[in-house]
C-alpha positions in Angstrom: 21.9 62.2 18.6 20.2 60.0 21.1 16.6 58.8 21.4 14.7 56.5 23.7 13.7 53.0 22.5 10.6 51.0 23.5 12.3 49.9 26.8 13.2 53.4 27.9 16.9 53.0 27.1 18.8 55.7 25.3 20.3 54.6 22.0 22.1 56.4 19.2 20.0 57.6 16.3 21.3 57.6 12.8 21.0 60.7 10.6 20.7 60.6 6.8 22.8 62.8 4.5 22.5 63.0 0.8 25.7 63.8 -1.1 25.8 63.7 -4.9 22.5 61.7 -5.0 23.9 59.0 -2.7 22.3 58.6 0.8 24.5 58.0 3.8 23.5 57.1 7.3 25.8 58.1 10.1 25.9 59.0 13.8 26.4 62.6 14.8 28.2 64.3 17.7 27.2 67.1 20.1 29.2 69.7 18.1 27.1 68.9 15.0 23.8 69.0 16.8 24.6 72.4 18.5 26.1 74.0 15.4 24.9 77.4 14.1 22.6 77.2 11.1 24.0 78.2 7.8 23.2 81.8 6.7 23.9 82.9 3.2 26.1 86.0 2.8 24.1 89.2 2.3 26.2 91.4 -0.1 24.3 94.6 1.2 25.8 94.2 4.7 29.5 95.3 5.0 31.0 93.5 8.0 34.3 94.0 9.8 36.6 91.2 8.6 38.7 91.5 11.8 38.3 93.3 15.2 39.5 96.9 15.3 38.5 100.5 15.8 37.0 103.2 13.6 39.2 106.3 13.2 37.3 107.8 10.3 33.8 107.6 8.7 33.3 109.3 5.4 29.6 108.7 4.8 26.2 109.2 6.4 22.8 107.6 6.0 21.2 108.6 2.7 24.4 109.3 0.8 24.7 108.0 -2.7 28.0 106.2 -3.4 29.7 104.8 -6.5 31.6 101.6 -6.6 35.0 102.2 -5.1 34.1 105.2 -3.0 35.7 105.4 0.4 33.2 104.6 3.2 35.3 104.4 6.3 38.6 103.2 7.8 38.9 100.1 10.0 42.1 100.2 11.9 43.5 96.9 13.2 46.9 95.9 14.4 48.3 99.4 13.5 47.1 99.0 9.9 44.5 101.3 8.3 42.1 99.3 6.1 40.0 101.3 3.7 36.4 100.0 3.4 35.2 100.8 -0.1 31.7 100.7 -1.7 31.4 97.3 -3.4 28.8 98.6 -5.9 26.8 101.8 -6.7 24.1 102.4 -4.1 22.5 104.4 -1.3 23.6 104.1 2.3 20.7 102.6 4.2 22.5 102.7 7.6 25.8 103.4 9.2 26.2 101.3 12.4 29.5 102.8 13.6 30.9 106.2 14.5 34.4 107.6 15.0 36.1 106.0 18.0 34.0 102.8 18.1 35.7 99.5 18.7 34.2 96.7 16.6 34.4 92.9 16.8 34.8 90.5 13.9 31.6 90.3 11.7 30.1 93.5 13.2 27.9 95.1 10.6 29.5 98.4 9.7 27.4 99.7 6.9 24.3 98.6 5.0 24.1 99.6 1.3 21.1 99.4 -0.9 22.1 98.8 -4.6 20.9 101.3 -7.1 22.0 103.2 -10.2 24.0 106.4 -9.3 24.2 109.1 -12.0 27.8 109.9 -12.9 
Protein backbone atom coordinates (compact mmCIF):
# COMPACT_ATOMS: atom_id res chain seq x y z
CA UNK A 1 0.00 0.00 0.00
CA UNK A 2 1.38 3.39 -0.93
CA UNK A 3 0.51 6.88 0.26
CA UNK A 4 1.82 10.34 -0.49
CA UNK A 5 3.94 12.08 2.11
CA UNK A 6 4.07 15.85 2.77
CA UNK A 7 6.47 16.40 -0.18
CA UNK A 8 4.17 14.61 -2.65
CA UNK A 9 6.42 11.55 -2.85
CA UNK A 10 4.87 8.09 -2.73
CA UNK A 11 6.05 5.92 0.11
CA UNK A 12 5.05 2.55 1.51
CA UNK A 13 2.44 2.51 4.24
CA UNK A 14 2.62 -0.03 7.03
CA UNK A 15 -0.48 -2.04 7.94
CA UNK A 16 -1.16 -3.36 11.43
CA UNK A 17 -2.26 -6.95 12.08
CA UNK A 18 -3.24 -8.42 15.42
CA UNK A 19 -2.41 -12.11 15.90
CA UNK A 20 -2.95 -13.74 19.29
CA UNK A 21 -3.09 -10.34 21.01
CA UNK A 22 0.25 -9.27 19.52
CA UNK A 23 0.30 -6.38 17.04
CA UNK A 24 2.55 -6.57 13.98
CA UNK A 25 3.30 -3.83 11.44
CA UNK A 26 4.18 -4.94 7.94
CA UNK A 27 4.08 -3.92 4.29
CA UNK A 28 1.48 -5.43 2.00
CA UNK A 29 1.55 -6.28 -1.69
CA UNK A 30 -0.91 -5.70 -4.54
CA UNK A 31 -2.30 -9.24 -4.27
CA UNK A 32 -3.25 -8.62 -0.63
CA UNK A 33 -4.83 -5.25 -1.41
CA UNK A 34 -7.00 -6.60 -4.25
CA UNK A 35 -8.04 -9.83 -2.52
CA UNK A 36 -11.67 -10.91 -2.32
CA UNK A 37 -13.19 -10.21 1.11
CA UNK A 38 -13.88 -13.21 3.34
CA UNK A 39 -17.43 -14.56 3.17
CA UNK A 40 -18.54 -17.07 5.80
CA UNK A 41 -19.99 -20.29 4.38
CA UNK A 42 -23.79 -20.37 4.21
CA UNK A 43 -24.93 -23.96 4.96
CA UNK A 44 -28.30 -23.31 3.27
CA UNK A 45 -26.67 -22.87 -0.16
CA UNK A 46 -25.56 -26.11 -1.81
CA UNK A 47 -22.79 -25.29 -4.28
CA UNK A 48 -21.07 -27.29 -7.02
CA UNK A 49 -17.74 -28.51 -5.65
CA UNK A 50 -16.37 -28.90 -9.20
CA UNK A 51 -17.46 -27.95 -12.74
CA UNK A 52 -19.77 -30.41 -14.46
CA UNK A 53 -23.23 -30.96 -15.88
CA UNK A 54 -26.61 -31.85 -14.40
CA UNK A 55 -28.10 -35.08 -15.83
CA UNK A 56 -30.85 -35.44 -13.19
CA UNK A 57 -32.82 -33.22 -10.79
CA UNK A 58 -35.05 -35.03 -8.28
CA UNK A 59 -36.62 -32.05 -6.47
CA UNK A 60 -38.55 -28.87 -7.17
CA UNK A 61 -39.18 -25.62 -5.31
CA UNK A 62 -41.34 -26.14 -2.24
CA UNK A 63 -40.50 -29.83 -1.72
CA UNK A 64 -39.88 -31.04 1.82
CA UNK A 65 -36.73 -33.14 2.14
CA UNK A 66 -35.20 -35.21 4.90
CA UNK A 67 -31.50 -35.42 5.65
CA UNK A 68 -29.89 -37.77 3.12
CA UNK A 69 -32.60 -37.45 0.43
CA UNK A 70 -31.27 -37.33 -3.15
CA UNK A 71 -31.58 -33.81 -4.59
CA UNK A 72 -29.72 -34.06 -7.90
CA UNK A 73 -26.75 -35.55 -9.71
CA UNK A 74 -23.65 -33.54 -10.64
CA UNK A 75 -21.70 -35.36 -13.35
CA UNK A 76 -18.03 -34.46 -13.65
CA UNK A 77 -15.18 -36.31 -15.34
CA UNK A 78 -17.48 -39.28 -16.16
CA UNK A 79 -18.38 -39.66 -12.48
CA UNK A 80 -21.90 -39.17 -11.18
CA UNK A 81 -21.92 -37.42 -7.80
CA UNK A 82 -25.13 -37.61 -5.77
CA UNK A 83 -25.96 -34.34 -4.06
CA UNK A 84 -27.88 -35.19 -0.88
CA UNK A 85 -29.87 -33.04 1.53
CA UNK A 86 -27.53 -32.04 4.40
CA UNK A 87 -30.45 -31.58 6.84
CA UNK A 88 -34.25 -31.68 7.03
CA UNK A 89 -35.79 -28.72 5.24
CA UNK A 90 -37.81 -27.13 2.49
CA UNK A 91 -36.41 -26.40 -0.98
CA UNK A 92 -36.39 -22.61 -1.34
CA UNK A 93 -34.96 -22.57 -4.88
CA UNK A 94 -33.54 -24.89 -7.51
CA UNK A 95 -31.04 -22.98 -9.65
CA UNK A 96 -30.31 -25.71 -12.22
CA UNK A 97 -32.23 -27.89 -14.65
CA UNK A 98 -31.43 -31.09 -16.50
CA UNK A 99 -28.71 -30.49 -19.11
CA UNK A 100 -27.20 -27.40 -17.45
CA UNK A 101 -23.43 -27.01 -17.31
CA UNK A 102 -22.25 -25.50 -14.03
CA UNK A 103 -18.98 -24.00 -12.86
CA UNK A 104 -17.29 -24.54 -9.54
CA UNK A 105 -19.13 -22.82 -6.64
CA UNK A 106 -22.32 -22.37 -8.67
CA UNK A 107 -25.31 -22.37 -6.27
CA UNK A 108 -27.29 -25.49 -7.19
CA UNK A 109 -30.02 -25.52 -4.52
CA UNK A 110 -31.09 -23.36 -1.59
CA UNK A 111 -32.61 -25.24 1.36
CA UNK A 112 -34.38 -23.67 4.34
CA UNK A 113 -33.95 -25.76 7.52
CA UNK A 114 -37.12 -26.97 9.21
CA UNK A 115 -38.55 -30.02 10.91
CA UNK A 116 -40.00 -32.56 8.50
CA UNK A 117 -42.56 -35.08 9.77
CA UNK A 118 -41.45 -38.67 9.29
